[in-house]
PyMOL Python script that loads the backbone (N, CA, C, O; Angstrom):
from pymol import cmd

cmd.read_pdbstr("""\
ATOM      1  N   UNK A   1       0.924  -1.018  -0.009  1.00  0.00           N
ATOM      2  CA  UNK A   1       0.025   0.055   0.036  1.00  0.00           C
ATOM      3  C   UNK A   1       0.845   1.486  -0.022  1.00  0.00           C
ATOM      4  O   UNK A   1       0.366   2.619  -0.083  1.00  0.00           O
ATOM      5  N   UNK A   2       2.062   1.132   0.012  1.00  0.00           N
ATOM      6  CA  UNK A   2       2.870   2.097   0.013  1.00  0.00           C
ATOM      7  C   UNK A   2       2.965   3.220  -1.337  1.00  0.00           C
ATOM      8  O   UNK A   2       3.232   4.418  -1.433  1.00  0.00           O
ATOM      9  N   UNK A   3       2.585   2.102  -2.323  1.00  0.00           N
ATOM     10  CA  UNK A   3       2.474   2.680  -3.845  1.00  0.00           C
ATOM     11  C   UNK A   3       1.321   3.269  -4.028  1.00  0.00           C
ATOM     12  O   UNK A   3       0.330   2.571  -3.812  1.00  0.00           O
ATOM     13  N   UNK A   4       1.134   4.529  -4.419  1.00  0.00           N
ATOM     14  CA  UNK A   4      -0.130   5.251  -5.068  1.00  0.00           C
ATOM     15  C   UNK A   4      -0.723   4.728  -6.140  1.00  0.00           C
ATOM     16  O   UNK A   4      -1.947   4.790  -6.258  1.00  0.00           O
ATOM     17  N   UNK A   5       0.001   4.188  -6.990  1.00  0.00           N
ATOM     18  CA  UNK A   5      -0.421   3.265  -8.077  1.00  0.00           C
ATOM     19  C   UNK A   5      -1.158   2.151  -7.763  1.00  0.00           C
ATOM     20  O   UNK A   5      -2.195   1.874  -8.368  1.00  0.00           O
ATOM     21  N   UNK A   6      -0.630   1.368  -6.707  1.00  0.00           N
ATOM     22  CA  UNK A   6      -1.263   0.106  -6.242  1.00  0.00           C
ATOM     23  C   UNK A   6      -2.586   0.466  -5.378  1.00  0.00           C
ATOM     24  O   UNK A   6      -3.595  -0.229  -5.499  1.00  0.00           O
ATOM     25  N   UNK A   7      -2.547   1.448  -4.605  1.00  0.00           N
ATOM     26  CA  UNK A   7      -3.764   2.116  -4.072  1.00  0.00           C
ATOM     27  C   UNK A   7      -4.997   2.299  -4.956  1.00  0.00           C
ATOM     28  O   UNK A   7      -6.122   1.844  -4.752  1.00  0.00           O
ATOM     29  N   UNK A   8      -4.537   3.118  -6.068  1.00  0.00           N
ATOM     30  CA  UNK A   8      -5.503   3.305  -7.140  1.00  0.00           C
ATOM     31  C   UNK A   8      -5.939   2.273  -7.967  1.00  0.00           C
ATOM     32  O   UNK A   8      -6.990   2.332  -8.606  1.00  0.00           O
ATOM     33  N   UNK A   9      -5.057   1.190  -7.978  1.00  0.00           N
ATOM     34  CA  UNK A   9      -5.649   0.135  -8.757  1.00  0.00           C
ATOM     35  C   UNK A   9      -6.546  -0.917  -7.829  1.00  0.00           C
ATOM     36  O   UNK A   9      -7.428  -1.614  -8.330  1.00  0.00           O
ATOM     37  N   UNK A  10      -6.255  -0.939  -6.605  1.00  0.00           N
ATOM     38  CA  UNK A  10      -7.017  -1.641  -5.782  1.00  0.00           C
ATOM     39  C   UNK A  10      -8.471  -0.846  -5.560  1.00  0.00           C
ATOM     40  O   UNK A  10      -9.517  -1.495  -5.564  1.00  0.00           O
ATOM     41  N   UNK A  11      -8.469   0.561  -5.372  1.00  0.00           N
ATOM     42  CA  UNK A  11      -9.668   1.271  -5.317  1.00  0.00           C
ATOM     43  C   UNK A  11     -10.652   1.109  -6.551  1.00  0.00           C
ATOM     44  O   UNK A  11     -11.878   1.109  -6.445  1.00  0.00           O
ATOM     45  N   UNK A  12      -9.995   0.982  -7.653  1.00  0.00           N
ATOM     46  CA  UNK A  12     -10.558   0.810  -9.043  1.00  0.00           C
ATOM     47  C   UNK A  12     -11.414  -0.613  -9.107  1.00  0.00           C
ATOM     48  O   UNK A  12     -12.563  -0.776  -9.516  1.00  0.00           O
ATOM     49  N   UNK A  13     -10.664  -1.399  -8.676  1.00  0.00           N
ATOM     50  CA  UNK A  13     -11.366  -2.741  -8.602  1.00  0.00           C
ATOM     51  C   UNK A  13     -12.372  -2.680  -7.637  1.00  0.00           C
ATOM     52  O   UNK A  13     -13.436  -3.208  -7.961  1.00  0.00           O
ATOM     53  N   UNK A  14     -12.298  -2.155  -6.505  1.00  0.00           N
ATOM     54  CA  UNK A  14     -13.560  -1.905  -5.514  1.00  0.00           C
ATOM     55  C   UNK A  14     -14.695  -1.074  -5.989  1.00  0.00           C
ATOM     56  O   UNK A  14     -15.880  -1.299  -5.743  1.00  0.00           O
ATOM     57  N   UNK A  15     -14.196  -0.038  -6.733  1.00  0.00           N
ATOM     58  CA  UNK A  15     -15.077   0.716  -7.545  1.00  0.00           C
ATOM     59  C   UNK A  15     -16.066   0.109  -8.132  1.00  0.00           C
ATOM     60  O   UNK A  15     -17.265   0.272  -7.910  1.00  0.00           O
ATOM     61  N   UNK A  16     -15.348  -0.904  -9.220  1.00  0.00           N
ATOM     62  CA  UNK A  16     -16.247  -1.568 -10.128  1.00  0.00           C
ATOM     63  C   UNK A  16     -16.993  -2.564  -9.413  1.00  0.00           C
ATOM     64  O   UNK A  16     -18.106  -2.736  -9.910  1.00  0.00           O
ATOM     65  N   UNK A  17     -16.755  -3.253  -8.444  1.00  0.00           N
ATOM     66  CA  UNK A  17     -17.256  -4.326  -7.652  1.00  0.00           C
ATOM     67  C   UNK A  17     -18.802  -3.541  -6.985  1.00  0.00           C
ATOM     68  O   UNK A  17     -19.934  -4.024  -7.023  1.00  0.00           O
ATOM     69  N   UNK A  18     -18.385  -2.242  -6.413  1.00  0.00           N
ATOM     70  CA  UNK A  18     -19.819  -1.511  -5.885  1.00  0.00           C
ATOM     71  C   UNK A  18     -20.504  -1.084  -6.957  1.00  0.00           C
ATOM     72  O   UNK A  18     -21.719  -0.981  -6.791  1.00  0.00           O
ATOM     73  N   UNK A  19     -20.011  -0.770  -8.147  1.00  0.00           N
ATOM     74  CA  UNK A  19     -20.893  -0.255  -9.302  1.00  0.00           C
ATOM     75  C   UNK A  19     -21.932  -1.570  -9.754  1.00  0.00           C
ATOM     76  O   UNK A  19     -23.111  -1.512 -10.105  1.00  0.00           O
ATOM     77  N   UNK A  20     -21.085  -2.701  -9.614  1.00  0.00           N
ATOM     78  CA  UNK A  20     -21.905  -3.963 -10.151  1.00  0.00           C
ATOM     79  C   UNK A  20     -22.993  -4.190  -9.113  1.00  0.00           C
ATOM     80  O   UNK A  20     -24.140  -4.480  -9.451  1.00  0.00           O
ATOM     81  N   UNK A  21     -22.565  -4.036  -7.664  1.00  0.00           N
ATOM     82  CA  UNK A  21     -23.646  -4.467  -6.717  1.00  0.00           C
ATOM     83  C   UNK A  21     -24.626  -3.422  -6.663  1.00  0.00           C
ATOM     84  O   UNK A  21     -25.731  -3.781  -6.255  1.00  0.00           O
ATOM     85  N   UNK A  22     -24.490  -2.210  -6.977  1.00  0.00           N
ATOM     86  CA  UNK A  22     -25.586  -1.219  -7.010  1.00  0.00           C
ATOM     87  C   UNK A  22     -26.529  -1.579  -8.297  1.00  0.00           C
ATOM     88  O   UNK A  22     -27.715  -1.255  -8.347  1.00  0.00           O
ATOM     89  N   UNK A  23     -25.918  -2.217  -9.222  1.00  0.00           N
ATOM     90  CA  UNK A  23     -26.880  -2.709 -10.338  1.00  0.00           C
ATOM     91  C   UNK A  23     -27.672  -3.849 -10.004  1.00  0.00           C
ATOM     92  O   UNK A  23     -28.829  -3.925 -10.418  1.00  0.00           O
ATOM     93  N   UNK A  24     -27.135  -4.792  -9.257  1.00  0.00           N
ATOM     94  CA  UNK A  24     -27.886  -5.800  -8.644  1.00  0.00           C
ATOM     95  C   UNK A  24     -28.984  -5.337  -7.902  1.00  0.00           C
ATOM     96  O   UNK A  24     -30.141  -5.737  -8.034  1.00  0.00           O
ATOM     97  N   UNK A  25     -28.548  -4.397  -7.042  1.00  0.00           N
ATOM     98  CA  UNK A  25     -29.592  -3.841  -5.972  1.00  0.00           C
ATOM     99  C   UNK A  25     -30.814  -3.254  -6.785  1.00  0.00           C
ATOM    100  O   UNK A  25     -31.991  -3.445  -6.480  1.00  0.00           O
ATOM    101  N   UNK A  26     -30.345  -2.475  -7.916  1.00  0.00           N
ATOM    102  CA  UNK A  26     -31.384  -1.782  -8.755  1.00  0.00           C
ATOM    103  C   UNK A  26     -32.136  -2.679  -9.728  1.00  0.00           C
ATOM    104  O   UNK A  26     -33.227  -2.252 -10.104  1.00  0.00           O
ATOM    105  N   UNK A  27     -31.750  -3.779 -10.165  1.00  0.00           N
ATOM    106  CA  UNK A  27     -32.231  -4.489 -10.975  1.00  0.00           C
ATOM    107  C   UNK A  27     -32.819  -5.743 -10.754  1.00  0.00           C
ATOM    108  O   UNK A  27     -33.662  -6.243 -11.499  1.00  0.00           O
ATOM    109  N   UNK A  28     -32.312  -6.323  -9.585  1.00  0.00           N
ATOM    110  CA  UNK A  28     -32.721  -7.559  -8.897  1.00  0.00           C
ATOM    111  C   UNK A  28     -32.870  -7.395  -7.469  1.00  0.00           C
ATOM    112  O   UNK A  28     -32.139  -8.140  -6.816  1.00  0.00           O
ATOM    113  N   UNK A  29     -33.648  -6.593  -6.781  1.00  0.00           N
ATOM    114  CA  UNK A  29     -33.639  -6.179  -5.534  1.00  0.00           C
ATOM    115  C   UNK A  29     -33.877  -7.378  -4.571  1.00  0.00           C
ATOM    116  O   UNK A  29     -33.561  -7.301  -3.384  1.00  0.00           O
ATOM    117  N   UNK A  30     -34.528  -8.657  -5.198  1.00  0.00           N
ATOM    118  CA  UNK A  30     -34.893  -9.675  -4.384  1.00  0.00           C
ATOM    119  C   UNK A  30     -33.532 -10.301  -4.078  1.00  0.00           C
ATOM    120  O   UNK A  30     -33.320 -10.777  -2.963  1.00  0.00           O
ATOM    121  N   UNK A  31     -32.680 -10.310  -4.961  1.00  0.00           N
ATOM    122  CA  UNK A  31     -31.221 -10.902  -4.604  1.00  0.00           C
ATOM    123  C   UNK A  31     -30.448 -10.011  -3.451  1.00  0.00           C
ATOM    124  O   UNK A  31     -29.612 -10.544  -2.721  1.00  0.00           O
ATOM    125  N   UNK A  32     -30.740  -8.813  -3.356  1.00  0.00           N
ATOM    126  CA  UNK A  32     -30.237  -8.091  -2.461  1.00  0.00           C
ATOM    127  C   UNK A  32     -30.687  -7.997  -1.104  1.00  0.00           C
ATOM    128  O   UNK A  32     -29.929  -7.584  -0.225  1.00  0.00           O
ATOM    129  N   UNK A  33     -32.080  -8.415  -0.828  1.00  0.00           N
ATOM    130  CA  UNK A  33     -32.594  -8.524   0.385  1.00  0.00           C
ATOM    131  C   UNK A  33     -31.877  -9.159   1.352  1.00  0.00           C
ATOM    132  O   UNK A  33     -31.828  -8.739   2.508  1.00  0.00           O
ATOM    133  N   UNK A  34     -31.284 -10.197   0.951  1.00  0.00           N
ATOM    134  CA  UNK A  34     -30.467 -11.100   2.088  1.00  0.00           C
ATOM    135  C   UNK A  34     -29.044 -10.787   2.092  1.00  0.00           C
ATOM    136  O   UNK A  34     -28.277 -11.475   2.766  1.00  0.00           O
ATOM    137  N   UNK A  35     -28.586  -9.709   1.327  1.00  0.00           N
ATOM    138  CA  UNK A  35     -27.137  -9.505   1.239  1.00  0.00           C
ATOM    139  C   UNK A  35     -26.668  -8.989   2.434  1.00  0.00           C
ATOM    140  O   UNK A  35     -27.360  -8.327   3.208  1.00  0.00           O
ATOM    141  N   UNK A  36     -25.210  -9.352   2.642  1.00  0.00           N
ATOM    142  CA  UNK A  36     -24.759  -9.037   3.920  1.00  0.00           C
ATOM    143  C   UNK A  36     -24.528  -7.394   4.009  1.00  0.00           C
ATOM    144  O   UNK A  36     -24.629  -6.781   2.947  1.00  0.00           O
ATOM    145  N   UNK A  37     -24.312  -6.866   4.862  1.00  0.00           N
ATOM    146  CA  UNK A  37     -23.939  -5.345   5.192  1.00  0.00           C
ATOM    147  C   UNK A  37     -22.883  -4.867   4.360  1.00  0.00           C
ATOM    148  O   UNK A  37     -22.871  -3.732   3.883  1.00  0.00           O
ATOM    149  N   UNK A  38     -21.886  -5.835   4.162  1.00  0.00           N
ATOM    150  CA  UNK A  38     -20.759  -5.518   3.305  1.00  0.00           C
ATOM    151  C   UNK A  38     -20.905  -5.128   1.939  1.00  0.00           C
ATOM    152  O   UNK A  38     -20.062  -4.526   1.273  1.00  0.00           O
ATOM    153  N   UNK A  39     -21.981  -5.493   1.584  1.00  0.00           N
ATOM    154  CA  UNK A  39     -22.255  -5.268   0.052  1.00  0.00           C
ATOM    155  C   UNK A  39     -22.684  -3.751  -0.021  1.00  0.00           C
ATOM    156  O   UNK A  39     -22.158  -3.078  -0.907  1.00  0.00           O
ATOM    157  N   UNK A  40     -23.532  -3.190   0.771  1.00  0.00           N
ATOM    158  CA  UNK A  40     -23.963  -1.924   1.006  1.00  0.00           C
ATOM    159  C   UNK A  40     -22.495  -1.133   1.312  1.00  0.00           C
ATOM    160  O   UNK A  40     -22.183  -0.125   0.679  1.00  0.00           O
ATOM    161  N   UNK A  41     -21.815  -1.599   2.143  1.00  0.00           N
ATOM    162  CA  UNK A  41     -20.513  -0.811   2.371  1.00  0.00           C
ATOM    163  C   UNK A  41     -19.683  -0.611   1.207  1.00  0.00           C
ATOM    164  O   UNK A  41     -19.224   0.504   0.960  1.00  0.00           O
ATOM    165  N   UNK A  42     -19.421  -1.779   0.354  1.00  0.00           N
ATOM    166  CA  UNK A  42     -18.762  -1.405  -0.815  1.00  0.00           C
ATOM    167  C   UNK A  42     -19.475  -0.456  -1.663  1.00  0.00           C
ATOM    168  O   UNK A  42     -18.787   0.437  -2.156  1.00  0.00           O
ATOM    169  N   UNK A  43     -20.809  -0.478  -1.944  1.00  0.00           N
ATOM    170  CA  UNK A  43     -21.589   0.491  -2.662  1.00  0.00           C
ATOM    171  C   UNK A  43     -21.162   1.773  -2.135  1.00  0.00           C
ATOM    172  O   UNK A  43     -20.699   2.638  -2.878  1.00  0.00           O
ATOM    173  N   UNK A  44     -21.304   1.937  -0.833  1.00  0.00           N
ATOM    174  CA  UNK A  44     -20.646   3.377  -0.219  1.00  0.00           C
ATOM    175  C   UNK A  44     -19.291   3.859  -0.524  1.00  0.00           C
ATOM    176  O   UNK A  44     -18.935   5.032  -0.635  1.00  0.00           O
ATOM    177  N   UNK A  45     -18.498   2.657  -0.659  1.00  0.00           N
ATOM    178  CA  UNK A  45     -17.098   3.128  -0.978  1.00  0.00           C
ATOM    179  C   UNK A  45     -17.058   3.507  -2.464  1.00  0.00           C
ATOM    180  O   UNK A  45     -16.243   4.366  -2.800  1.00  0.00           O
ATOM    181  N   UNK A  46     -17.800   2.991  -3.322  1.00  0.00           N
ATOM    182  CA  UNK A  46     -17.784   3.205  -4.707  1.00  0.00           C
ATOM    183  C   UNK A  46     -18.178   4.598  -4.803  1.00  0.00           C
ATOM    184  O   UNK A  46     -17.473   5.378  -5.443  1.00  0.00           O
ATOM    185  N   UNK A  47     -19.449   5.058  -4.112  1.00  0.00           N
ATOM    186  CA  UNK A  47     -20.031   6.465  -4.036  1.00  0.00           C
ATOM    187  C   UNK A  47     -18.774   7.409  -3.674  1.00  0.00           C
ATOM    188  O   UNK A  47     -18.336   8.210  -4.500  1.00  0.00           O
ATOM    189  N   UNK A  48     -18.294   7.281  -2.551  1.00  0.00           N
ATOM    190  CA  UNK A  48     -17.002   7.815  -2.091  1.00  0.00           C
ATOM    191  C   UNK A  48     -16.119   8.133  -3.133  1.00  0.00           C
ATOM    192  O   UNK A  48     -15.758   9.275  -3.416  1.00  0.00           O
ATOM    193  N   UNK A  49     -15.751   7.014  -3.744  1.00  0.00           N
ATOM    194  CA  UNK A  49     -14.499   7.306  -4.696  1.00  0.00           C
ATOM    195  C   UNK A  49     -14.920   8.019  -5.892  1.00  0.00           C
ATOM    196  O   UNK A  49     -14.144   8.742  -6.517  1.00  0.00           O
ATOM    197  N   UNK A  50     -16.203   7.820  -6.243  1.00  0.00           N
ATOM    198  CA  UNK A  50     -17.016   8.694  -7.252  1.00  0.00           C
ATOM    199  C   UNK A  50     -17.140  10.117  -7.115  1.00  0.00           C
ATOM    200  O   UNK A  50     -16.957  10.870  -8.071  1.00  0.00           O
ATOM    201  N   UNK A  51     -17.447  10.524  -5.951  1.00  0.00           N
ATOM    202  CA  UNK A  51     -17.762  11.805  -5.611  1.00  0.00           C
ATOM    203  C   UNK A  51     -16.874  12.669  -4.664  1.00  0.00           C
ATOM    204  O   UNK A  51     -16.795  13.897  -4.703  1.00  0.00           O
ATOM    205  N   UNK A  52     -16.238  11.862  -3.835  1.00  0.00           N
ATOM    206  CA  UNK A  52     -15.525  12.636  -2.779  1.00  0.00           C
ATOM    207  C   UNK A  52     -14.175  11.753  -2.742  1.00  0.00           C
ATOM    208  O   UNK A  52     -13.994  11.174  -1.671  1.00  0.00           O
ATOM    209  N   UNK A  53     -13.390  11.596  -3.544  1.00  0.00           N
ATOM    210  CA  UNK A  53     -12.109  10.828  -3.683  1.00  0.00           C
ATOM    211  C   UNK A  53     -11.142  11.114  -2.538  1.00  0.00           C
ATOM    212  O   UNK A  53     -10.569  10.246  -1.879  1.00  0.00           O
ATOM    213  N   UNK A  54     -11.033  12.379  -2.387  1.00  0.00           N
ATOM    214  CA  UNK A  54      -9.854  12.914  -1.464  1.00  0.00           C
ATOM    215  C   UNK A  54     -10.293  12.279   0.012  1.00  0.00           C
ATOM    216  O   UNK A  54      -9.461  12.137   0.909  1.00  0.00           O
ATOM    217  N   UNK A  55     -11.347  12.005   0.124  1.00  0.00           N
ATOM    218  CA  UNK A  55     -11.931  11.626   1.647  1.00  0.00           C
ATOM    219  C   UNK A  55     -11.424  10.245   1.918  1.00  0.00           C
ATOM    220  O   UNK A  55     -11.460   9.723   3.033  1.00  0.00           O
ATOM    221  N   UNK A  56     -10.976   9.714   0.898  1.00  0.00           N
ATOM    222  CA  UNK A  56     -10.679   8.275   1.203  1.00  0.00           C
ATOM    223  C   UNK A  56      -9.494   7.985   1.888  1.00  0.00           C
ATOM    224  O   UNK A  56      -8.430   8.507   1.553  1.00  0.00           O
ATOM    225  N   UNK A  57      -9.603   7.050   2.993  1.00  0.00           N
ATOM    226  CA  UNK A  57      -8.506   6.728   3.952  1.00  0.00           C
ATOM    227  C   UNK A  57      -7.778   5.355   3.495  1.00  0.00           C
ATOM    228  O   UNK A  57      -8.164   4.244   3.859  1.00  0.00           O
ATOM    229  N   UNK A  58      -6.720   5.579   2.682  1.00  0.00           N
ATOM    230  CA  UNK A  58      -6.018   4.094   2.102  1.00  0.00           C
ATOM    231  C   UNK A  58      -5.949   3.134   3.409  1.00  0.00           C
ATOM    232  O   UNK A  58      -6.184   1.934   3.264  1.00  0.00           O
ATOM    233  N   UNK A  59      -5.636   3.650   4.652  1.00  0.00           N
ATOM    234  CA  UNK A  59      -5.483   2.718   5.723  1.00  0.00           C
ATOM    235  C   UNK A  59      -6.415   1.894   6.071  1.00  0.00           C
ATOM    236  O   UNK A  59      -6.272   0.711   6.380  1.00  0.00           O
ATOM    237  N   UNK A  60      -7.814   2.781   6.004  1.00  0.00           N
ATOM    238  CA  UNK A  60      -8.971   2.037   6.217  1.00  0.00           C
ATOM    239  C   UNK A  60      -9.489   1.129   5.133  1.00  0.00           C
ATOM    240  O   UNK A  60     -10.175   0.136   5.373  1.00  0.00           O
ATOM    241  N   UNK A  61      -9.145   1.499   3.987  1.00  0.00           N
ATOM    242  CA  UNK A  61      -9.346   0.337   2.723  1.00  0.00           C
ATOM    243  C   UNK A  61      -8.519  -0.902   3.193  1.00  0.00           C
ATOM    244  O   UNK A  61      -9.074  -1.976   3.426  1.00  0.00           O
ATOM    245  N   UNK A  62      -7.262  -0.728   3.315  1.00  0.00           N
ATOM    246  CA  UNK A  62      -6.329  -1.778   3.446  1.00  0.00           C
ATOM    247  C   UNK A  62      -6.838  -2.522   4.763  1.00  0.00           C
ATOM    248  O   UNK A  62      -6.598  -3.725   4.861  1.00  0.00           O
ATOM    249  N   UNK A  63      -7.476  -1.915   5.704  1.00  0.00           N
ATOM    250  CA  UNK A  63      -7.807  -2.682   7.033  1.00  0.00           C
ATOM    251  C   UNK A  63      -9.056  -3.508   6.484  1.00  0.00           C
ATOM    252  O   UNK A  63      -9.294  -4.585   7.030  1.00  0.00           O
ATOM    253  N   UNK A  64      -9.771  -3.126   5.565  1.00  0.00           N
ATOM    254  CA  UNK A  64     -11.191  -3.709   5.265  1.00  0.00           C
ATOM    255  C   UNK A  64     -10.614  -4.900   4.257  1.00  0.00           C
ATOM    256  O   UNK A  64     -11.083  -6.022   4.450  1.00  0.00           O
ATOM    257  N   UNK A  65      -9.839  -4.774   3.417  1.00  0.00           N
ATOM    258  CA  UNK A  65      -9.202  -5.952   2.621  1.00  0.00           C
ATOM    259  C   UNK A  65      -8.525  -6.971   3.546  1.00  0.00           C
ATOM    260  O   UNK A  65      -8.615  -8.179   3.324  1.00  0.00           O
ATOM    261  N   UNK A  66      -7.768  -6.411   4.706  1.00  0.00           N
ATOM    262  CA  UNK A  66      -7.203  -7.588   5.376  1.00  0.00           C
ATOM    263  C   UNK A  66      -8.304  -8.190   6.247  1.00  0.00           C
ATOM    264  O   UNK A  66      -8.275  -9.417   6.346  1.00  0.00           O
ATOM    265  N   UNK A  67      -9.210  -7.576   6.854  1.00  0.00           N
ATOM    266  CA  UNK A  67     -10.164  -8.056   7.624  1.00  0.00           C
ATOM    267  C   UNK A  67     -11.527  -8.916   6.951  1.00  0.00           C
ATOM    268  O   UNK A  67     -12.058  -9.962   7.326  1.00  0.00           O
ATOM    269  N   UNK A  68     -11.806  -8.096   5.919  1.00  0.00           N
ATOM    270  CA  UNK A  68     -13.232  -8.571   5.309  1.00  0.00           C
ATOM    271  C   UNK A  68     -13.301  -9.348   4.050  1.00  0.00           C
ATOM    272  O   UNK A  68     -14.248 -10.102   3.827  1.00  0.00           O
ATOM    273  N   UNK A  69     -12.383  -9.194   3.275  1.00  0.00           N
ATOM    274  CA  UNK A  69     -12.321  -9.529   1.915  1.00  0.00           C
ATOM    275  C   UNK A  69     -12.626 -10.847   1.706  1.00  0.00           C
ATOM    276  O   UNK A  69     -13.485 -11.054   0.849  1.00  0.00           O
ATOM    277  N   UNK A  70     -12.030 -12.026   2.402  1.00  0.00           N
ATOM    278  CA  UNK A  70     -12.378 -13.270   2.211  1.00  0.00           C
ATOM    279  C   UNK A  70     -13.953 -13.752   2.346  1.00  0.00           C
ATOM    280  O   UNK A  70     -14.518 -14.565   1.614  1.00  0.00           O
ATOM    281  N   UNK A  71     -14.530 -13.026   3.494  1.00  0.00           N
ATOM    282  CA  UNK A  71     -15.903 -13.300   3.786  1.00  0.00           C
ATOM    283  C   UNK A  71     -16.635 -12.567   2.590  1.00  0.00           C
ATOM    284  O   UNK A  71     -17.614 -13.103   2.072  1.00  0.00           O
ATOM    285  N   UNK A  72     -16.221 -11.491   2.203  1.00  0.00           N
ATOM    286  CA  UNK A  72     -17.011 -10.875   1.098  1.00  0.00           C
ATOM    287  C   UNK A  72     -17.096 -11.587  -0.390  1.00  0.00           C
ATOM    288  O   UNK A  72     -18.016 -11.587  -1.208  1.00  0.00           O
ATOM    289  N   UNK A  73     -15.755 -12.209  -0.431  1.00  0.00           N
ATOM    290  CA  UNK A  73     -15.564 -12.900  -1.664  1.00  0.00           C
ATOM    291  C   UNK A  73     -16.525 -14.259  -1.625  1.00  0.00           C
ATOM    292  O   UNK A  73     -16.925 -14.714  -2.696  1.00  0.00           O
ATOM    293  N   UNK A  74     -16.847 -14.830  -0.504  1.00  0.00           N
ATOM    294  CA  UNK A  74     -17.669 -15.970  -0.519  1.00  0.00           C
ATOM    295  C   UNK A  74     -19.080 -15.581  -0.788  1.00  0.00           C
ATOM    296  O   UNK A  74     -19.878 -16.279  -1.414  1.00  0.00           O
ATOM    297  N   UNK A  75     -19.354 -14.293  -0.213  1.00  0.00           N
ATOM    298  CA  UNK A  75     -20.705 -13.976  -0.712  1.00  0.00           C
ATOM    299  C   UNK A  75     -21.017 -13.636  -2.016  1.00  0.00           C
ATOM    300  O   UNK A  75     -22.173 -13.791  -2.409  1.00  0.00           O
ATOM    301  N   UNK A  76     -20.083 -13.156  -2.810  1.00  0.00           N
ATOM    302  CA  UNK A  76     -19.998 -13.016  -4.036  1.00  0.00           C
ATOM    303  C   UNK A  76     -20.185 -14.378  -4.869  1.00  0.00           C
ATOM    304  O   UNK A  76     -21.112 -14.622  -5.641  1.00  0.00           O
ATOM    305  N   UNK A  77     -19.161 -15.166  -4.561  1.00  0.00           N
ATOM    306  CA  UNK A  77     -19.334 -16.545  -5.080  1.00  0.00           C
ATOM    307  C   UNK A  77     -20.530 -17.199  -5.048  1.00  0.00           C
ATOM    308  O   UNK A  77     -20.889 -17.924  -5.975  1.00  0.00           O
ATOM    309  N   UNK A  78     -21.345 -16.963  -3.818  1.00  0.00           N
ATOM    310  CA  UNK A  78     -22.653 -17.740  -3.877  1.00  0.00           C
ATOM    311  C   UNK A  78     -23.470 -17.083  -4.667  1.00  0.00           C
ATOM    312  O   UNK A  78     -24.336 -17.808  -5.158  1.00  0.00           O
ATOM    313  N   UNK A  79     -23.522 -15.743  -5.035  1.00  0.00           N
ATOM    314  CA  UNK A  79     -24.500 -14.819  -5.893  1.00  0.00           C
ATOM    315  C   UNK A  79     -24.070 -15.591  -7.495  1.00  0.00           C
ATOM    316  O   UNK A  79     -24.980 -15.781  -8.301  1.00  0.00           O
ATOM    317  N   UNK A  80     -22.853 -15.934  -7.788  1.00  0.00           N
ATOM    318  CA  UNK A  80     -22.595 -16.316  -9.029  1.00  0.00           C
ATOM    319  C   UNK A  80     -22.923 -17.825  -9.260  1.00  0.00           C
ATOM    320  O   UNK A  80     -22.842 -18.272 -10.404  1.00  0.00           O
ATOM    321  N   UNK A  81     -23.289 -18.624  -8.226  1.00  0.00           N
ATOM    322  CA  UNK A  81     -23.385 -20.150  -8.415  1.00  0.00           C
ATOM    323  C   UNK A  81     -24.795 -20.318  -8.995  1.00  0.00           C
ATOM    324  O   UNK A  81     -25.218 -21.439  -9.274  1.00  0.00           O
TER     325      UNK A  81
END
""", "prot")
cmd.dss("prot")
cmd.show_as("cartoon", "prot")
cmd.util.cbc("prot")
cmd.orient("prot")
């Protein structure tokens, strides 16, 4: 995370995930009803990145990746099954 380039690349991937989750929420709300809170959090991060980029705390993003990414990935994999 010392590299700004790496930070931006990771944030762009999270941005895309948030964008896709927002589309699911809008087009298939029934799939979103039982979604974990993390889905809403990633959508919020996407909105922050899109509208208030300078407010993003890279340490907080890294903490999220360290603590929650594995569980988040499982919820996404269940969706695609």
